[in-house]
C-alpha positions, -999 to 999 in steps of 0.1 A, spaced: -358 629 317 -322 636 307 -295 620 328 -269 648 327 -235 636 339 -214 666 329 -224 703 325 -203 733 316 -218 767 326 -204 800 313 -168 787 313 -142 813 304 -104 812 308 -81 842 306 -43 841 302 -18 868 306 4 874 275 42 876 274 65 867 303 49 863 336 67 864 370 75 830 383 67 839 419 102 836 433 133 857 429 156 827 423 134 815 394 132 850 379 170 852 380 173 817 365 150 827 336 170 859 330 202 838 330 188 814 304 176 844 283 210 862 281 226 829 271 201 825 242 184 794 258 147 786 261 128 799 291 128 770 316 95 782 331 60 788 317 56 811 288 20 819 279 12 833 244 -19 841 224 -37 809 216 -68 821 197 -63 844 168 -26 838 160 -27 861 129 -30 893 149 -9 906 177 -35 925 197 -30 953 221 -42 938 254 -20 922 280 -45 893 283 -62 869 260 -94 849 265 -86 813 256 -122 804 263 -153 826 264 -188 816 277 -187 779 270 -220 762 277 -229 725 270 -241 694 287 -234 657 282 -257 629 290 -246 596 305 -234 572 278 -229 599 251 -197 603 232 -191 640 226 -167 650 198 -149 683 202 -135 696 169 -119 728 157 -86 743 144 -54 744 164 -57 772 189 -95 770 191 -94 762 228 -101 725 228 -72 714 249 -78 743 274 -114 732 277 -104 696 284 -79 707 310 -106 726 328 -130 696 326 -102 674 340 -95 699 368 -59 703 357 -65 741 356 -94 762 369 -116 784 349 -114 822 353 -152 823 354 -180 797 353 -182 762 367 -181 725 359 -206 701 374 -199 664 370 -211 632 386 -185 605 389 -148 600 384 -131 617 354 -101 600 338 -80 620 313 -55 614 286 -44 649 277 -7 644 267 16 614 262 27 602 296 6 626 317 5 612 352 32 586 347 64 585 367 92 576 344 113 560 371 85 536 380 77 504 360 46 501 339 31 478 365 38 504 393 23 531 372 -9 512 367 -14 511 405 -3 548 408 -29 559 381 -55 537 396 -50 553 430 -52 587 415 -86 577 400 -98 567 434 -96 529 429 -86 505 457 -57 482 453 -81 452 451 -100 468 423 -69 476 403 -55 441 409 -87 426 395 -83 445 362 -45 442 360 -42 413 336 -68 429 312 -49 462 312 -16 446 305 -30 424 277 -48 453 260 -18 476 261 4 450 244 33 459 268 35 425 285 72 421 278 81 456 292 56 458 320 83 456 347 106 480 329 107 518 339 84 538 318 111 563 308 124 535 285 90 532 267 84 547 233 56 573 231 34 548 214 39 523 242 32 550 268 -1 559 251 -11 523 249 -6 517 286 -21 551 296 -52 544 276 -56 509 289 -54 521 325 -80 549 319 -104 526 300 -103 495 321 -105 512 355 -139 523 344 -142 560 351 -177 575 346 -162 601 323 -133 595 300 -115 625 284 -92 620 255 -72 647 237 -57 636 204 -32 612 221 -44 582 200 -27 598 170 6 586 185 -5 549 183 -4 527 153 -35 520 131 -41 486 148 -41 501 183 -63 531 172 -89 506 160 -88 487 193 -90 519 213 -120 532 193 -137 498 197 -131 499 235 -145 535 238 -176 523 219 -179 494 243 -176 515 275 -201 541 262 -228 517 248 -225 488 271 -210 504 302 -231 535 300 -201 557 305 -194 591 289 -165 599 265 -152 633 255 -130 630 224 -109 656 207 -93 647 174 -85 661 140 -91 626 125 -127 631 112 -130 594 103 -125 585 140 -148 613 152 -175 602 129 -172 565 138 -171 570 176 -191 601 185 -229 605 188 -229 643 190 -204 671 188 -194 708 191 -173 730 169 -150 755 186 -135 786 171 -114 813 188 -124 800 223 -161 798 216 -186 771 208 -199 781 173 -220 750 166 -235 720 184 -255 691 171 -254 656 157 -220 644 147 -228 645 110 -242 681 112 -211 691 133 -186 677 107 -205 694 79 -204 727 97 -167 723 104 -158 717 68 -182 745 58 -167 772 80 -139 782 56 -159 778 24 -158 809 3 -186 823 -18 -189 802 -49 -166 824 -70 -142 797 -81 -112 809 -62 -85 783 -55 -57 778 -31 -22 777 -47 1 748 -38 30 752 -62 33 778 -89 69 787 -99 62 785 -136 45 808 -161 13 788 -162 -14 786 -135 -50 777 -129 -74 806 -124 -108 790 -115 -129 759 -118 -166 754 -125 -193 729 -134 -204 727 -170 -216 760 -184 -227 774 -150 -211 790 -120 -225 764 -97 -203 741 -76 -227 712 -71 -234 681 -92 -258 652 -91 -244 618 -81 -262 599 -109 -258 622 -139 -228 628 -162 -212 662 -153 -184 683 -167 -158 696 -142 -139 724 -159 -106 741 -151 -94 774 -166 -56 776 -171 -36 807 -181 -3 800 -199 24 826 -207 43 801 -228 40 769 -248 41 736 -230 47 702 -245 40 666 -234 13 676 -209 -10 655 -188 -37 665 -163 -44 647 -131 -76 650 -110 -82 637 -75 -115 640 -55 -114 633 -18 -140 631 9 -138 650 42 -118 622 57 -91 626 31 -100 593 15 -95 594 -23 -129 587 -40 -116 592 -75 -82 595 -92 -79 600 -129 -56 613 -156 -61 628 -190 -40 600 -205 -66 575 -192 -89 588 -219 -68 602 -247 -40 577 -243 -13 602 -251 2 635 -240 -11 669 -253 5 703 -260 -6 737 -248 -2 770 -266 4 803 -249 -30 818 -238 -61 807 -219 -73 771 -220 -102 752 -205 -97 716 -194 -127 694 -190 -133 661 -173 -167 644 -180 -177 619 -154 -203 604 -131 -194 606 -95 -217 580 -78 -210 589 -41 -232 598 -12 -242 634 -8 -217 657 9 -187 680 3 -156 669 -15 -123 684 -22 -107 687 -57 -70 684 -63 -58 692 -99 -23 691 -113 -8 699 -147 24 682 -156 47 689 -186 77 667 -194 74 651 -160 76 685 -142 46 700 -123 35 733 -139 8 740 -114 -10 720 -86 -40 735 -68 -65 723 -42 -100 737 -43 -109 762 -17 -146 761 -26 -158 725 -20 -174 704 -47 -210 696 -34 -225 663 -45 -263 659 -42 -285 629 -44 -320 629 -59 -334 605 -33 -333 601 4 -324 567 17 -343 551 45 -310 540 59 -291 558 87 -262 576 71 -236 555 89 -249 524 70 -249 539 35 -212 535 28 -194 557 3 -211 548 -30 -245 559 -43 -254 532 -68 -288 525 -83 -302 492 -70 -334 472 -75 -352 448 -53 -378 420 -58 -390 389 -41 -407 358 -54 -430 334 -36 -419 299 -39 -447 274 -47 
């Protein structure tokens, strides 16, 4: 039987567009005074958060619509999507910072949230005082907080400044302390919204390790929003993809990440996204070998080809190719001079550049970045819009998380010793 600790039922959130009355005449007058002086509105301004490319005709926008999901005890749920998809709004509702327009949230246990840097901290109080303040907000007794105090301070790395007012902390120090408080005071549900991006790499590694500990060993639940797919993949057990205020996909974290990176993939027509093209030469498409396919085998030599249209002659050229995985990690970087050993010239007209290679990586989608340089000046640099798909001929018995990045042929034998 499932042990459901958090359940969202038909959650929707509607905001009114444009300027909204503040509720008091003095505040309305103050806002008007700021406006005529060309200053920012000192009060809440609510704008469209979903489809930012269209203005719309309604006075209202649905930031969330009919969100349904459930989380079991001990699960780590990754919530991913573009900016404006509704992720932060959903977490605010789950954390009871704001109420849904329709629907309900059912939870069992305390919820601790890290939604923004410094949320819930009093800048005039010291770090130590803020630990007790946040603990009290989470429903902890003074005795419980005191028993965890040394661990919190040590983990945060703020020992030297713990008796200094938080307003003098950097954003990174504030996040360290806030995360330590939320994690060590042992809430049943921990909600984290991208704030770890403020911390340094060392702290992010510590924080992810701590979240893994509290979910696996402590049986606690974590909801994690991040654009760092490497962290999401490492930490989460399942996930959901949000788009325009709706959940468009739910499943295992590998399936969710694949879906997220597949959502913008065009039909395989070889179109590319231009990065820099101020010259009279530009790439028109890319393809594999003599076909219109966009997939290769990881253990066979393949030809990745690029068409280039030139309206003039170019001299002293070189071509650079980079292939990245979905985490942005470079899997291959090569240059035409690696093979030919010298520069080449281009005549006016259409050309086809070809890299022949074996790409022994695990199956998945990869991004191609190609750049043509002439006399140390970039002529054109494009990033593929249609992803390169790498396929393997065999299915490993290993779980994907243990397979690493490479797909290399191996052999195994054993001998009995006499």
